[in-house]
N, C-alpha and C positions, 0 to 999 in steps of 0.2 A: 667580492667578499672580502671582508675585512679580514686583516692579518691576524694570527694569532700570535702572541708575544709570550714566551714560556716565563718571563721575569715577572709579567703583570701576572699572570695567573697563580706564580708562588707567592707573588704578595698578596692576593684575595686569602688563599690556602691557608699563608699567616696571619692574618686577620681575622677568619674563621676559628682558625684554632684559639687565640687569646679569647675569642670572645666566648667561645663553647667551655674553656677550662676554667674563665674565671664565673660565668653567669648559668652554666649550663645552655644544652644546644635547643630545649624546648624554649627556653627562656630566652634566647637570640634571635632578631629580627634579621631579616635579609637588609633592611637601611642601617639597620645597627655595622653591617659589615661593609655595606657600602662606604659608609663614614669613615669607616677605622682605615680602610683602603686607601679611602681619598680618589676613589673613582666614580663616574656617572652611572646609571643604573642600568644605562644600556652595555657600558662596558661588560657589568657584571653577568650578565644576561648573556653578552657573548660569549663566556667562557664557561658558566656553568647554567642547569637546567632551572634548579630550585636550589634553597638550602641544603634538605637532604643531598643535593649532589655535591654541594662543598664539602659536607661532611665526609661523606665518603670519600673525598679527595684526601680530606685529611687525614683519615684511617689510613690510609694509602701511603702517605707521607711516614707515618709513624712506624707502620710496618717493613717501609723499607730501610729507614732508619736502625730499625732494629736488626733487619739482615746486616747491615752493612755494619753494624756495630760488630755480630757476632763472627762474621766472614775477618773483621780486624784482629779480633782476639785469636782468632784461630789463625791467621795470617803470621801473628807475632809469638804465641805461647811457644814455651819450650818443653810444656809439660806434655805426658802421652795422652794418644786419642783418647782415652777412657775416661783422663782425669778434666781433659778438657769438654767433654761431654757432659759430664754432673755437674763441673760448673756452671756450665750455657743454661743446662736442666734447673739450676739453683738460683739461677740470675743473678749471681754474683762476680759476673765476669766484666760487667762495665757500669758506672751510674746510670740511675734512669733519669730521665730527663724529666722535671717537674709537671711539662704540658703532656707528654705522653701518658703519667700518672693520672691526672685530671681527664684525658680523654678518654681512660680505662674505666675509670670510675662515674664517669656522666653516659657509659655505653649501658652502665647498668639500671640506670635507672627507670622506673615505669615511662613506658611509652616508647624504648628506645631498644627494644627487643630484638627487632629483626634485623637493625644493625651491629648489633652486639655478637648477634651469631655469625654474620658474615666476615665481622673481622676474625672471629673467632678461627672462621674456615680460614680464612685470607692467612693467618698468621700461621698457621698450622702448614699450609702447601707452600708458605715462602721459607718454613725452615726445614723443611723434612730433608732439602738437596744438603744442605752444612752438616747436619746430626747426622743423614744416613753414611754420609761420607768418614765421620768418624767413628762411627760402627764399625766399617768395613773396614778401615785402617787397624780398628782396635781388634778385628777378630782374626786380620790377617798376622799380627804381633803374637798371639793366643792368648789373649787379657780375655777375652769375651768368648763365644760361639753362638752367634748371628749368622745364622745363613740369608737371611733378607734383610737387609739394614733399611733398606725404603721402607718397608710394611712395619719394622721394627718402630724406625722413629715416629711414622703415624701413628702409633699405637701410644707409644708414650707421649706423646704431644697432646692425643684426644685425653687418655687418662689424667693430663695434667690438670687440660680444661675443666674436666667433667667431675673427677673426683675431688681436685684440690678449689676448683671454682676459680680459676684464674685466667686471664686471657693477656697476650702482649707480652708474656713471661713476668707479669707480673707478683704482687702479694699474694700469699695462699690466704684466702678468705674464708675457708672451711674453719670452725672451730673443734672437730672433731678428732681428737689425739689418733684413736685406731684407723679413721680414714687415713689419716696421713703417714701412718707408719703402714697401711697395706697397701697403699700408693709406691713406699719404698721396696717392698716384697714383689708385687707383680715385676714391677721396672725391673727389677735382676732378673726374675724368671723371664721375661719377653725377650731380653737382649743377651741372656747365658749367662750372665756374670756371676761372680762369687756371690756367698750371702753377706750383707754387711757393705757393699760398694756404695750404695745408698744411705748409709747412714748417716754420714754426716750432714746430706741434703734434708733428712728426713729431724736429723735433732736441730740443724737452724731455722727449719721451718716452726717448730715445735717450739724451740725458744722466743723465736720474734711475733710468738700470740700475746695477744695483751692481755 
């Protein structure tokens, strides 16, 4: 059996990410990824079964990086838990990688619906634990009334994906101001937060609309 080299696998993922980000998933061929990575065809298929499987690896890479950014922010922040929660939900806790933005946009293209849905699901599952931890600590501090932090974190992430049409904590793509304001109001009720807690996030979302 040919041994697996984690560095070589990562190089293939990086090469694929660059191609997918620059010219699109559907427009990219396995041959182009192989050429960019400087490997033989057999080497590619030793690590990945198909172009689709390497795309899922690219998605996993970006979700892992996002979770790492969230956890690093939480470890370094001096803000109270509720403020950290709103900062993360607003997407302002760390600069967004251009590659992540490009991959997120690519997932929205026709033909990529299944991968898009799986990316949203994986992002939600990855972020529930750190966000639930913040909600639990905010409840302990008396800032909110949230008896089920895990359920609340999951609900808000789903609302963020569905109402605001965003994934990987990306840009808000809906253009309906009423929907954005409703998201803030519903999110406050879900975590038992005072009215206006999410107002800064809502205002920033609306201000960023073209």
